[in-house]
RODO-2510 file (C-alpha; in nm, 4 decimals, decimal comma):
residues 473
     n   res          X          Y          Z
     1     m    -1,0612    -3,6319    -2,1197
     2     s    -0,9004    -3,4290    -2,3798
     3     a    -0,5180    -3,3452    -2,3548
     4     p    -0,5905    -2,9673    -2,2800
     5     e    -0,7855    -3,0415    -1,9502
     6     e    -0,5731    -3,2699    -1,8175
     7     d    -0,3111    -3,0746    -1,8615
     8     y    -0,4900    -2,8431    -1,6563
     9     r    -0,6101    -3,0824    -1,4319
    10     d    -0,2458    -3,2431    -1,3200
    11     a    -0,0518    -2,8614    -1,3576
    12     l    -0,3648    -2,7518    -1,1039
    13     a    -0,3301    -3,0022    -0,8904
    14     t     0,0336    -2,9910    -0,8453
    15     a     0,0586    -2,6331    -0,8151
    16     f    -0,2630    -2,7283    -0,4988
    17     g    -0,0654    -2,9597    -0,3301
    18     h     0,2538    -2,6872    -0,3156
    19     a     0,1079    -2,4032    -0,1840
    20     r    -0,1224    -2,6172     0,0962
    21     g     0,2591    -2,7321     0,1776
    22     w     0,3991    -2,3541     0,2034
    23     l     0,1003    -2,2188     0,3653
    24     e     0,0949    -2,5165     0,6359
    25     s     0,4868    -2,4238     0,6883
    26     q     0,5018    -2,0693     0,7991
    27     d     0,4790    -2,2071     1,1767
    28     q     0,7647    -2,3916     1,1508
    29     r     0,9708    -2,2224     0,8805
    30     r     1,2700    -1,9838     0,9421
    31     v     1,1286    -1,6263     0,8116
    32     g     1,3885    -1,4873     0,5601
    33     p     1,5257    -1,6907     0,2383
    34     s     1,8156    -1,9660     0,2566
    35     r     1,9496    -1,8673    -0,0286
    36     t     2,0438    -1,5466    -0,2877
    37     a     1,8946    -1,4785    -0,6259
    38     a     2,2840    -1,5334    -0,7137
    39     d     2,2677    -1,8834    -0,5569
    40     l     1,9395    -1,9607    -0,7237
    41     a     2,0556    -1,8247    -1,0794
    42     e     2,1239    -2,2078    -1,2133
    43     d     1,7940    -2,3594    -1,1256
    44     f     1,6208    -2,1489    -1,3084
    45     g     1,8842    -2,0153    -1,5922
    46     g     2,0693    -2,1353    -1,8842
    47     p     1,9981    -2,1818    -2,2540
    48     l     1,6428    -2,1993    -2,3154
    49     s     1,5824    -2,5874    -2,4104
    50     r     1,4159    -2,6866    -2,7760
    51     t     1,1565    -2,8872    -2,6263
    52     g     0,8980    -2,8326    -2,3729
    53     v     0,8254    -2,9946    -2,0662
    54     p     0,4713    -3,1164    -1,9075
    55     a     0,3321    -2,8370    -1,7336
    56     s     0,3150    -3,0281    -1,4070
    57     d     0,6840    -3,1296    -1,4329
    58     v     0,7379    -2,7333    -1,4501
    59     v     0,5487    -2,6513    -1,1621
    60     d     0,7035    -2,9584    -0,9334
    61     h     1,0588    -2,7887    -1,0456
    62     l     0,9301    -2,3875    -0,9651
    63     a     0,8272    -2,5026    -0,6657
    64     a     1,0910    -2,7173    -0,5190
    65     k     1,3786    -2,4759    -0,6845
    66     a     1,2496    -2,1207    -0,5417
    67     e     1,1616    -2,2586    -0,1926
    68     p     1,4699    -2,2018    -0,0686
    69     g     1,4264    -1,8454    -0,1756
    70     l     1,1143    -1,7344    -0,0458
    71     m     1,0317    -1,5259     0,2350
    72     a     0,7790    -1,5965     0,4699
    73     m     0,5865    -1,3195     0,4322
    74     p     0,2585    -1,4917     0,4878
    75     s     0,3883    -1,5486     0,8231
    76     g     0,2785    -1,3934     1,1406
    77     r     0,6332    -1,3595     1,2427
    78     f     0,6778    -1,1112     0,9324
    79     f     0,7371    -0,8076     1,0435
    80     g     0,9250    -0,6390     0,7447
    81     w     0,8119    -0,3220     0,5880
    82     v     0,4522    -0,2842     0,5798
    83     i     0,3879    -0,6277     0,4114
    84     g     0,0515    -0,7822     0,4797
    85     g    -0,0388    -1,1533     0,4295
    86     t    -0,3384    -1,2933     0,2337
    87     l    -0,6445    -1,3968     0,3941
    88     p    -0,8392    -1,7446     0,2719
    89     a    -1,1205    -1,5944     0,0823
    90     a    -0,9049    -1,3296    -0,1203
    91     l    -0,6265    -1,6099    -0,1983
    92     a    -0,8949    -1,8347    -0,3222
    93     a    -1,0489    -1,5791    -0,5038
    94     d    -0,7047    -1,4681    -0,6857
    95     w    -0,6781    -1,8572    -0,8236
    96     l    -1,0309    -1,7893    -0,9741
    97     v    -0,9202    -1,4448    -1,1049
    98     s    -0,6412    -1,6505    -1,2775
    99     a    -0,8565    -1,9593    -1,4096
   100     w    -1,1324    -1,6903    -1,5076
   101     d    -0,8675    -1,4966    -1,7456
   102     q    -1,0552    -1,1757    -1,7683
   103     n    -0,9617    -0,8673    -1,8828
   104     a    -1,1019    -0,6445    -1,6670
   105     g    -1,1289    -0,3010    -1,8156
   106     m    -1,4650    -0,3121    -2,0043
   107     r    -1,7809    -0,3574    -1,8290
   108     f    -1,9112    -0,5168    -2,1871
   109     a    -1,6786    -0,7226    -2,2323
   110     t    -1,6540    -0,8548    -1,8766
   111     p    -1,9418    -0,7509    -1,6652
   112     a    -1,9265    -0,9943    -1,4133
   113     t    -1,5425    -0,8781    -1,2232
   114     a    -1,7049    -0,5243    -1,3196
   115     a    -1,9993    -0,5352    -1,0976
   116     i    -1,8228    -0,7347    -0,8338
   117     e    -1,5426    -0,4506    -0,8316
   118     e    -1,7755    -0,1949    -0,8203
   119     a    -1,9477    -0,3375    -0,5318
   120     a    -1,5621    -0,3816    -0,2901
   121     g    -1,5564    -0,0422    -0,4344
   122     r    -1,9066     0,0842    -0,2259
   123     w    -1,8377    -0,1283     0,0328
   124     l    -1,5259     0,0747     0,0652
   125     l    -1,6149     0,4020     0,0532
   126     d    -1,8908     0,3123     0,3015
   127     l    -1,6551     0,1257     0,5539
   128     l    -1,3863     0,4118     0,5024
   129     g    -1,6678     0,7245     0,5795
   130     l    -1,5398     0,8832     0,2251
   131     p    -1,7723     1,0379    -0,0092
   132     p    -2,0187     0,7845    -0,1952
   133     e    -2,0283     0,9687    -0,5197
   134     a    -1,6064     0,9132    -0,5310
   135     d    -1,4449     0,6854    -0,8007
   136     v    -1,2246     0,3782    -0,7163
   137     g    -1,0064     0,2356    -0,9032
   138     f    -0,7959    -0,1194    -0,8597
   139     t    -0,3994    -0,0212    -0,9428
   140     t    -0,1054    -0,2574    -0,8684
   141     g    -0,0330    -0,1108    -0,5232
   142     a    -0,0508     0,2220    -0,3672
   143     t     0,2627     0,3611    -0,5888
   144     m     0,0014     0,3718    -0,8418
   145     a    -0,2789     0,4531    -0,6404
   146     n    -0,1137     0,7810    -0,5349
   147     f    -0,0063     0,8102    -0,8896
   148     t    -0,3249     0,8498    -1,0271
   149     g    -0,5006     1,0409    -0,7007
   150     l    -0,2120     1,3111    -0,7920
   151     a    -0,2831     1,2540    -1,1950
   152     a    -0,6267     1,3558    -1,1372
   153     a    -0,5419     1,6269    -0,9336
   154     r    -0,3518     1,7744    -1,1975
   155     w    -0,6073     1,7551    -1,4642
   156     r    -0,8339     1,9445    -1,2448
   157     l    -0,5918     2,1942    -1,1270
   158     m    -0,4754     2,2932    -1,4974
   159     a    -0,8202     2,3212    -1,5847
   160     d    -0,9378     2,5643    -1,3136
   161     a    -0,6170     2,7763    -1,3908
   162     g    -0,7440     2,7734    -1,7689
   163     w    -0,4773     2,5964    -1,9244
   164     d    -0,6023     2,2891    -2,1410
   165     l    -0,3461     2,0304    -2,0381
   166     d    -0,4805     1,7539    -2,2568
   167     a    -0,4670     1,9760    -2,6105
   168     e    -0,0755     2,1544    -2,5033
   169     g     0,0854     1,9614    -2,2345
   170     l     0,3074     2,1075    -1,9537
   171     t     0,5444     2,2973    -2,1352
   172     g     0,4287     2,6252    -2,1329
   173     g     0,1436     2,6157    -1,8463
   174     p     0,1032     2,7322    -1,4882
   175     r     0,3381     2,5635    -1,2547
   176     i     0,1817     2,3172    -0,9375
   177     h     0,2877     2,3647    -0,6302
   178     t     0,3019     2,0501    -0,4616
   179     f     0,3391     2,0440    -0,0338
   180     v     0,4089     1,7583     0,1806
   181     g     0,4911     1,6670     0,5058
   182     r     0,8767     1,6387     0,5264
   183     e     0,8560     1,2822     0,6538
   184     r     0,5976     1,1544     0,3772
   185     h     0,6808     0,8104     0,1687
   186     d     0,8902     0,8294    -0,1038
   187     t     0,6103     0,7371    -0,3240
   188     i     0,4667     1,0562    -0,3015
   189     d     0,7739     1,2453    -0,4342
   190     l     0,7926     0,9652    -0,7568
   191     g     0,4181     1,0132    -0,8498
   192     l     0,5135     1,3268    -0,8410
   193     r     0,8282     1,2819    -1,0781
   194     y     0,5691     1,0594    -1,3290
   195     l     0,4065     1,3669    -1,3597
   196     g     0,6522     1,6084    -1,4113
   197     l     0,5749     1,7959    -1,1173
   198     g     0,8729     1,8484    -0,9476
   199     r     0,9928     1,8535    -0,6588
   200     p     0,7912     1,9290    -0,3632
   201     t     0,8182     2,1836    -0,1013
   202     a     0,8252     1,9924     0,2427
   203     v     0,6360     2,1672     0,5222
   204     p     0,8181     2,1166     0,8884
   205     v     0,6201     1,7929     1,0941
   206     d     0,6250     1,7176     1,4685
   207     r     0,8399     1,4630     1,6826
   208     q     0,6334     1,1847     1,5177
   209     g     0,5663     1,2768     1,1647
   210     r     0,2340     1,4712     1,1256
   211     i     0,2298     1,8046     0,9166
   212     d     0,2472     2,1158     1,0846
   213     p    -0,0691     2,3054     1,0101
   214     m     0,0296     2,6408     1,0884
   215     d     0,3443     2,5941     0,8713
   216     l     0,1607     2,4808     0,5909
   217     h    -0,0650     2,7524     0,6151
   218     r     0,2257     2,9392     0,5796
   219     a     0,3708     2,7963     0,2927
   220     l     0,0499     2,7810     0,0968
   221     g     0,0177     3,1890     0,1760
   222     a     0,3666     3,2685     0,0280
   223     v     0,3220     3,0441    -0,2931
   224     a     0,0016     3,2247    -0,3188
   225     r     0,1072     3,5403    -0,2377
   226     h     0,4629     3,5966    -0,4701
   227     e     0,2300     3,3640    -0,8048
   228     g    -0,0694     3,5847    -0,7738
   229     s     0,1113     3,9090    -0,7941
   230     g     0,1694     3,8562    -1,1579
   231     g    -0,1769     3,9063    -1,2185
   232     s    -0,2523     3,5355    -1,3919
   233     g    -0,5453     3,3988    -1,2057
   234     r    -0,5463     3,0825    -1,0091
   235     v    -0,2613     2,9594    -0,8621
   236     p    -0,2794     2,5562    -0,8907
   237     l    -0,2152     2,4149    -0,5298
   238     l    -0,1816     2,0938    -0,3979
   239     v    -0,1463     1,9347    -0,0716
   240     c    -0,0537     1,5629     0,0031
   241     l    -0,1541     1,4001     0,3219
   242     q    -0,0546     1,1218     0,5389
   243     a    -0,2594     0,8550     0,6884
   244     g     0,0221     0,6414     0,8484
   245     n     0,4118     0,7578     0,8738
   246     l     0,5869     0,5237     0,7869
   247     h     0,8005     0,5119     1,1191
   248     s     0,5930     0,5849     1,3849
   249     g     0,2295     0,5439     1,2762
   250     a     0,1054     0,8879     1,3250
   251     f    -0,1602     1,0476     1,1289
   252     d    -0,1492     1,3843     1,0080
   253     p    -0,4270     1,6162     1,1409
   254     f    -0,6678     1,6357     0,8449
   255     l    -0,9077     1,8348     1,0155
   256     e    -0,7297     2,1156     1,0192
   257     a    -0,4910     2,0441     0,7419
   258     v    -0,7516     2,0289     0,5042
   259     a    -0,8944     2,3211     0,6074
   260     v    -0,5688     2,5220     0,5476
   261     a    -0,5735     2,3577     0,1976
   262     r    -0,9112     2,4248     0,1520
   263     d    -0,9239     2,8312     0,2250
   264     h    -0,6008     2,8169    -0,0047
   265     g    -0,8106     2,6697    -0,3155
   266     a    -0,6100     2,3499    -0,2839
   267     w    -0,6637     1,9859    -0,3763
   268     v    -0,5743     1,7442    -0,1201
   269     h    -0,4359     1,4336    -0,2007
   270     v    -0,3967     1,1273     0,1317
   271     d    -0,1596     0,8827     0,1368
   272     g    -0,3404     0,5984     0,3158
   273     a    -0,1544     0,3122     0,1962
   274     f    -0,1776     0,1483     0,5826
   275     g    -0,3048     0,3544     0,7582
   276     l    -0,6618     0,4430     0,6059
   277     w    -0,8228     0,1600     0,7072
   278     a    -0,7579     0,2637     1,0445
   279     a    -1,1178     0,4777     0,9365
   280     a    -1,2658     0,1491     0,9820
   281     v    -1,2593     0,1107     1,3409
   282     p    -1,4636     0,3163     1,5655
   283     e    -1,2523     0,3097     1,8474
   284     l    -0,9582     0,5010     1,6337
   285     g    -1,1396     0,7669     1,4745
   286     a    -0,9774     1,0378     1,6271
   287     l    -0,6862     0,9613     1,4053
   288     t    -0,8855     0,9898     1,0667
   289     a    -1,1228     1,2444     1,1869
   290     g    -1,1125     1,5394     0,8698
   291     v    -0,9749     1,2794     0,6243
   292     e    -1,3270     1,2486     0,4398
   293     g    -1,2611     1,6385     0,3547
   294     a    -0,9694     1,5539     0,0862
   295     d    -1,0204     1,5413    -0,2747
   296     s    -0,8507     1,1966    -0,3413
   297     w    -0,7008     0,9269    -0,1784
   298     g    -0,4384     0,6444    -0,2111
   299     t    -0,4228     0,2900     0,0023
   300     d    -0,2929    -0,1025    -0,0424
   301     a    -0,5123    -0,3646    -0,0237
   302     h    -0,2265    -0,6193     0,0718
   303     k    -0,0930    -0,4358     0,3544
   304     t    -0,4394    -0,3658     0,6342
   305     l    -0,6745    -0,5646     0,4553
   306     n    -0,4863    -0,8824     0,3616
   307     v    -0,5458    -0,9290    -0,0137
   308     s    -0,2808    -1,1053    -0,2455
   309     y    -0,0140    -0,8867    -0,4314
   310     d    -0,1009    -0,6943    -0,6328
   311     c    -0,3880    -0,4584    -0,5489
   312     g    -0,3826    -0,0617    -0,4771
   313     i    -0,7040     0,1176    -0,4506
   314     v    -0,7520     0,4776    -0,5325
   315     m    -1,0607     0,6653    -0,4855
   316     v    -1,1296     1,0276    -0,6069
   317     r    -1,4207     1,2800    -0,5578
   318     d    -1,4011     1,4427    -0,8715
   319     t    -1,4893     1,1902    -1,0940
   320     v    -1,4773     1,3646    -1,3796
   321     a    -1,1042     1,4798    -1,3187
   322     l    -1,0104     1,0649    -1,2927
   323     r    -1,1370     1,0052    -1,5874
   324     a    -1,0379     1,2338    -1,8028
   325     a    -0,6830     1,1671    -1,6530
   326     m    -0,7158     0,7896    -1,7163
   327     g    -0,9723     0,7276    -1,9831
   328     v    -0,8866     0,6673    -2,3354
   329     h    -1,1658     0,6799    -2,6388
   330     a    -1,0724     0,4928    -2,9301
   331     s    -1,2918     0,2963    -3,1830
   332     y    -1,2176    -0,0520    -3,0613
   333     l    -1,3689    -0,0341    -2,7481
   334     v    -1,6970    -0,0812    -2,6401
   335     h    -1,8330     0,1823    -2,3728
   336     a    -2,1055     0,0531    -2,1394
   337     t    -2,3853     0,2493    -2,0989
   338     d    -2,5646     0,1009    -1,8066
   339     g    -2,3970     0,2484    -1,4977
   340     p    -2,0693     0,3858    -1,3479
   341     a    -1,7059     0,4094    -1,5163
   342     d    -1,5856     0,1607    -1,7070
   343     p    -1,3198     0,0134    -1,4998
   344     f    -0,9856     0,1587    -1,7799
   345     e    -1,1165     0,5125    -1,7004
   346     t    -0,9887     0,4824    -1,3495
   347     v    -0,6643     0,3397    -1,3378
   348     p    -0,3289     0,3527    -1,5717
   349     e    -0,3490     0,0530    -1,7389
   350     l    -0,6383    -0,0532    -1,9790
   351     s    -0,5086    -0,4293    -1,9740
   352     r    -0,5688    -0,5846    -1,6048
   353     r    -0,6327    -0,8753    -1,4258
   354     a    -0,9401    -0,7980    -1,1747
   355     r    -0,7794    -0,7138    -0,8588
   356     g    -1,0759    -0,5937    -0,7125
   357     v    -1,2470    -0,9516    -0,6669
   358     p    -0,9827    -1,0655    -0,4156
   359     v    -1,1072    -0,7505    -0,2122
   360     w    -1,4673    -0,8198    -0,2257
   361     a    -1,3922    -1,1424    -0,1153
   362     a    -1,1922    -1,0128     0,2125
   363     l    -1,4774    -0,8245     0,2826
   364     r    -1,7266    -1,0325     0,1960
   365     s    -1,5376    -1,2974     0,4347
   366     l    -1,5156    -1,0298     0,6956
   367     g    -1,7556    -0,8187     0,7070
   368     r    -1,8273    -0,4933     0,8867
   369     d    -1,7247    -0,5887     1,2245
   370     g    -1,4260    -0,8365     1,0783
   371     v    -1,2780    -0,5604     0,9157
   372     a    -1,2435    -0,3527     1,2365
   373     g    -1,1171    -0,6891     1,4174
   374     q    -0,8363    -0,7312     1,2162
   375     v    -0,7639    -0,3865     1,2064
   376     r    -0,8159    -0,3575     1,5995
   377     g    -0,5897    -0,6694     1,6061
   378     l    -0,2936    -0,5189     1,4118
   379     v    -0,2927    -0,2137     1,6812
   380     s    -0,3317    -0,4351     1,9975
   381     h    -0,0445    -0,6651     1,9156
   382     a     0,2135    -0,3587     1,7823
   383     r     0,1166    -0,2437     2,1787
   384     q     0,1894    -0,5017     2,3224
   385     l     0,5337    -0,5230     2,1289
   386     a     0,6125    -0,2007     2,2539
   387     d     0,5494    -0,2293     2,6093
   388     r     0,6902    -0,5709     2,6761
   389     l     1,0746    -0,4742     2,4063
   390     a     1,0251    -0,1134     2,6374
   391     a     1,0348    -0,3567     2,9273
   392     l     1,3895    -0,4858     2,8266
   393     e     1,7043    -0,3151     2,9290
   394     g     1,8793    -0,1017     2,6748
   395     v     1,5590    -0,0950     2,4220
   396     e     1,4337     0,2351     2,3538
   397     v     1,0971     0,2814     2,2003
   398     l     1,1066     0,6121     1,9755
   399     n     0,7228     0,6589     1,8352
   400     d     0,3829     0,6779     2,0049
   401     v     0,2527     0,3692     1,9131
   402     s    -0,0588     0,4033     1,8084
   403     y    -0,1195     0,2244     1,5412
   404     t     0,0878    -0,0588     1,3778
   405     q     0,4144     0,0437     1,3627
   406     v     0,7205     0,0344     1,6583
   407     s     1,0579     0,1921     1,5555
   408     l     1,3172     0,0511     1,7923
   409     a     1,6741     0,1524     1,8984
   410     f     1,9354    -0,0231     2,1143
   411     g     2,1784     0,3074     2,2023
   412     d     2,4206     0,3836     1,8857
   413     d     2,3822     0,3440     1,5650
   414     s     2,5887     0,0579     1,5746
   415     t     2,4369    -0,1444     1,8371
   416     t     2,1171    -0,0825     1,6524
   417     r     2,2601    -0,1801     1,2824
   418     a     2,4016    -0,4990     1,4952
   419     v     2,1146    -0,6142     1,6420
   420     t     1,9094    -0,5761     1,3664
   421     a     2,1666    -0,8238     1,1798
   422     r     2,1442    -1,0590     1,4287
   423     i     1,7317    -1,0904     1,4232
   424     i     1,7177    -1,1524     1,0026
   425     a     2,0529    -1,3959     1,0482
   426     d     1,8607    -1,5589     1,3616
   427     g     1,5436    -1,6457     1,1096
   428     r     1,2698    -1,6730     1,3482
   429     v     1,1113    -1,3098     1,2893
   430     w     1,1829    -1,0565     1,0558
   431     m     1,2532    -0,6760     1,1053
   432     s     1,3757    -0,4519     0,8737
   433     g     1,6249    -0,1779     0,9650
   434     s     1,5767     0,1721     0,8755
   435     r     1,6397     0,5910     0,9404
   436     w     1,4357     0,7707     1,1417
   437     r     1,5205     1,1546     1,2630
   438     d     1,8560     1,0994     1,2521
   439     r     1,9040     0,7756     1,4061
   440     d     1,9055     0,3803     1,2865
   441     v     1,6281     0,2432     1,4220
   442     l     1,4727    -0,1604     1,3755
   443     r     1,1615    -0,1298     1,2576
   444     i     0,8574    -0,3349     1,3415
   445     s     0,5418    -0,3414     1,1065
   446     v     0,2549    -0,5437     1,2604
   447     s     0,0597    -0,6153     0,9216
   448     n    -0,0855    -0,9815     0,9180
   449     w    -0,3567    -1,0909     1,0374
   450     s    -0,2795    -1,4093     1,1290
   451     t    -0,0266    -1,2313     1,3509
   452     d    -0,1229    -1,3894     1,7442
   453     d     0,0097    -1,4168     2,1222
   454     d     0,2443    -1,6895     2,0199
   455     d     0,4188    -1,4563     1,7542
   456     t     0,4746    -1,1875     1,9940
   457     t     0,6415    -1,3894     2,2380
   458     v     0,8594    -1,4790     1,9990
   459     a     0,9602    -1,1409     1,8981
   460     v     1,0060    -1,0304     2,2056
   461     d     1,2909    -1,3731     2,2576
   462     a     1,4350    -1,2772     1,9126
   463     v     1,4686    -0,9334     2,0208
   464     r     1,6285    -0,9838     2,3401
   465     d     1,8540    -1,2685     2,2108
   466     a     2,0018    -1,0169     1,9598
   467     l     2,0480    -0,7960     2,2251
   468     a     2,2841    -0,9925     2,4613
   469     a     2,4677    -1,1457     2,1410
   470     v     2,5722    -0,8189     2,0251
   471     r     2,6622    -0,6942     2,4223
   472     s     2,8445    -1,0010     2,4915
   473     s     3,0413    -1,0022     2,1431
***
């Protein structure tokens, strides 16, 4: 055996042993880390040594020293933010992606990964009931998926207004007016900022965070009348809707809101970071009814689908706009001529790993019924938690639990903050604090495929114990 082959064998065998140990510890370990980044600095820092270290020894050191600073995000008892675990097929496929070491930007150079990602894209469009002609791109996460959809919108809206964005840039061109629900996720604002589109107009929402279609109609109409009075042609309008409110899990009323946007000639983008997957569950169809009428959609496969980081997904109906916004042509790039767009024409990066391969593996391992069953299970456990926690004295469930989010309060804000801190310190579960509708809340996100009834029982016990401890202190 040659030296390089032996190095790979030993390093990978060592990594496999540590990975198995980590995954098998999830049921027993505390969820939160036991050491801080500052605590760990000495273990990983200091001056770089002059001589190297064998690969397997590097892996041993990395695993042993990192373990106290790791969050048990793969655990079924992790309910923080909106972060899923990783399905076995997706994790194994992600290891292969690293071993294959393919730059997945060009179909000609890496036909296997391109074919796998294209198949995953077709499955996704079919599963979610979205237009089959849409382009699908695999981004780093939902933030860049939204950015990419908004970039396509910017290109199309400027072109329709008679402005050559590629040649002239934004300076001197017509302004794109953007409209969002008051409770949109901040990554929408971030994407707009990246694109130079400025602060959006916030439209009123109902008590669950759903955008009001009539208020949207009035806001769009007011801008169209004001801008149109100058006689400069079509006013570029962009509407961002939401599938899954961060705190309530609520979905914007797509049928009505999309129709309003269409009446005003607006492009509609949907931030469906974790909620778009509801479209795969027949009995949840009312949540996403009409979502297919939008122009672009962003989601995150690491959340509800449960694949490895990093993997966002953008889907855009207008393939010309997406490829114009993201694509590049250079003499050294070899374009395939036998099918869909090259992968680099649908995402911001030229060089990237084959993120869509774990998505393909997750979908292949689950099948259509399995995806629906996984999402259904997350919703079921969220409702179970809400019902059991609402039965505890002093616990208030603030949202209608229609999807995977539960927001709790424990009387006044100081008590809610204290209970949240106790839960995190206890370590049996992890739930994140937040602020919603002018109240501090404890937010529970059920996002992990492995969460089961035992995990929800532990979660209820942890909340009960934390509340009792705060009351007695």
